[in-house]
N, C-alpha and C positions, 0 to 999 in steps of 0.2 A: 722931849724938848731939848734943843741944843742951846747952850749958853752963847751969847753974842761974842764973848771973848775966846771961844773955842777955836784953836788954830792948828791945822795939820801941816802947815808948810815946813816946819823943821824936820819932818819925817820924809825919808827918801826910800826906806826899805820897809818891808812888811814880813812879820814872822807869824806863822799860824800856830796857835796853841790850842790843842784840842782837849776838851774836858771829857770827851767820850759821849756816848749816847746812853740815855737812861731808858731802861726797859722796865715796865711795870711788872711787879711780881704777881703771879697767878696763884690762886688757892689750889692746892692739890685736889684732884678728883679721882674717884675710883674708876675701875674699868666699867662699872655699871652706870655711871653718871655721864651726862652729856655736858659739854662746855657751851657757854653762850656763844652765839655766832660772831660776836665782836671780840672774843678773846681766843687767842691761840698761842701756844708756847713757841718760842724761837730757840733753836739749838745754839749752844755757845759758839760753835764754829761759824754759824751764820751771822751772829751778832758781830763777831770780829771781822768777818768779810764785809759786812755793811759799813762798819766804821772805817775800814781801809778804803773802800770804794768812795765813800762820801768825802774823806780827806783828800784823796787823789783828785776827785772832780773839783773840789773847792780850790785846791792848789793850781790846777790846770786853768781854771777860769780866772783866778787872780793873776796868774802869770801873763795874761793878755793885757793887763793894765800897763799903760806906758809911764805913768807917774811913779809907780813903786816897783822895786825889785824884791822878789820873794826870797827870803833868806831863812836859814835854820838856826841862827844864833842871835841872841840879843845884842844890842849896842845902843850908843847914844842917839842915833838917827833911825832906830827901828821901832815901828809901831806894832804892838802885839794885837793879833786878831784871833778871835775865837769863832770857829764855824758853828 
């Protein structure tokens, strides 16, 4: 729910602040146990790649907005956005 007094007009720029992606920890299994079909481990390099790709896609999409300029530093007219 948005407050009726909520006003975005002072903001001209948008800064993307990523908190990263959370991956659920999996219980270790032995070579003799099978994993549940809904659970699978993700390598660290793939986690980092996914984070980069999502951030790039988010920035690319937001760059198409005519109202806001995407920036990399905070300022008085900068709205912080978390993907």
